[in-house]
N, C-alpha and C positions, 0 to 999 in steps of 0.2 A: 637529556638522554641523547646519546650518540647512536650512530647507525647500528653498531654491533649490539648494543643493549636493546634497541628497538626490535631487531631480528630475534633476539633471544626471548623477549617478553611477548611480543605481538604475534609473530608468525606462527608459533605453535597453536594458536587459536584458530588458524585458518580453516581447518576441517569443520569445526563447530560453527563458524561463521557461515560457511558455505551451506551447511545443513539447514540452518535457520533461513537463509535466503532462498534456498531451493523450495522449502516448504511454503514460505510466504509468497513466492512467485508462482505458485500452483504448478510446480514441477518444470518450469522453464529453465533449463540448465544454463543457457546462454545469458539470460537476464540475471540469474543468480550469480554467475561468475562475474558479470559486469558490476553488479552491486557490491560484491565483496572487494573487487579491485578498486572501485571508487572509494569505498570505505577505508581501505588500507592506505590509499594515496592521501585521502583527507587527514587520516590520523598521522601520517608522516609529515604532512605540511604543518601540523599543529603539535608535533611531538614534544616540544619544550613545555607545553601546557598540560600534557596528559597526566592524569592521576593514575599511576600504575600500581596502586595498592591492591587492586583486584582486576588484573588484566583480562580475565575471561569475561567478567561482567561488563567491563568497558567495551570489549570487542562485540559481544552479543547485543548489547544495547545500541551500540553505534550502527551495526548492520541492520538491526530491526528498524530503527528510525529511518535509515536510508531506504529500506524496502517500502515502508509506509509512504515516504515521500514519492517514490517511483509510482506506487499504486495510485496515489492521489492524483498525481500529474498525468497519469495515463487514462483517466476517465474520458471517454469519447465526448467531444464538444460539438458534435454535429447535430443540427436540428432536424427534425423529421421532415419539415417542409423542403429542406435542401437535399435530403437523402433520396428523394424519389420514392416510388412504390417498390417495396420488397415483396416478392411473391412468397406466399405462405407455404411452408413445407410441413410435413407430418413427422419430423424427427426431433430429437432432443436439441439439436443445434438451433433449430428454428425458435424454440422457446427461449433459449439463452440469448439469441440475437434480439428477440422481442424485448426481453428484460433490459438488456444493455441499451437498446434504442430508447426505451422508456426512461431509463435512468438519465440518458443524455438530455432529455427534455426537462429534467428537474432543475431548479436553481442550483448553482455551483455547490454551496455548502450542504444542501440536502443530498445531492448526488454523491458527494464525497463521503458523507456520513453513512449513507445506505451502502455504498460500495465497500467501505471498510467493514461494516457490519456483516455483509454477505461473505466476506473473506474470513470471518471468525473473530474479529477483534471485539473486545469487551467495550462497554460504554466508557469505562475509565480510560482505556487505551485510546479510544477515539477522541475523547475529551482532551487528553494530553497532547495528541498529535495535532489536533485542530486548534489547540489553545482556547478551549471553551470549557464551561462548567459541565458536569455530568448531567445536570437537569436540562441544560440547553441542548445537549446531544440527544437526550431522550425525546425532547420536543421536536428536534429536527428529524429524528427517525420516525416518530409517530406521524408527523405531517408528510414526510417523504413517502412512507409506505402507503398512506391513504391516497396521496396523489398518484403513486405508481399504480395502485389498484384501479383508479379512474382512467389513467392513460391506457393501461393494458386492456381494459374493457372495450376501448374504442379501436384497438389495433386488430 
């Protein structure tokens, strides 16, 4: 596939790719734009190997997978002991901060699974992204939620 064919096949999918990225990135337009650009750049680097029989499906799957990777890699890795004491507030942001702080204390796989689940991904999507079985994801989520409950009760 040459550059002109790439432009004709892949670039018309840009708006749909951005819409998926925007939704998955919780409305962060800058992150959504970056994810789409990274996806298109990656697709161009591998344009000779692309299966263009269904370009929209290829583009949307690619941007979805890249969003999941960004979300998985953006899970806070700070421990509570190193974070210091955060004063409690009585607003919704305080609850969100507490949850993300608690998630950061979970083991990496549990934290990733819980974060993806909170963002609306199904068990099968999480299993596919983390390269685990669906049963393993269910177990990670069950143990992660139980551990979160315990951590949050002490915060």
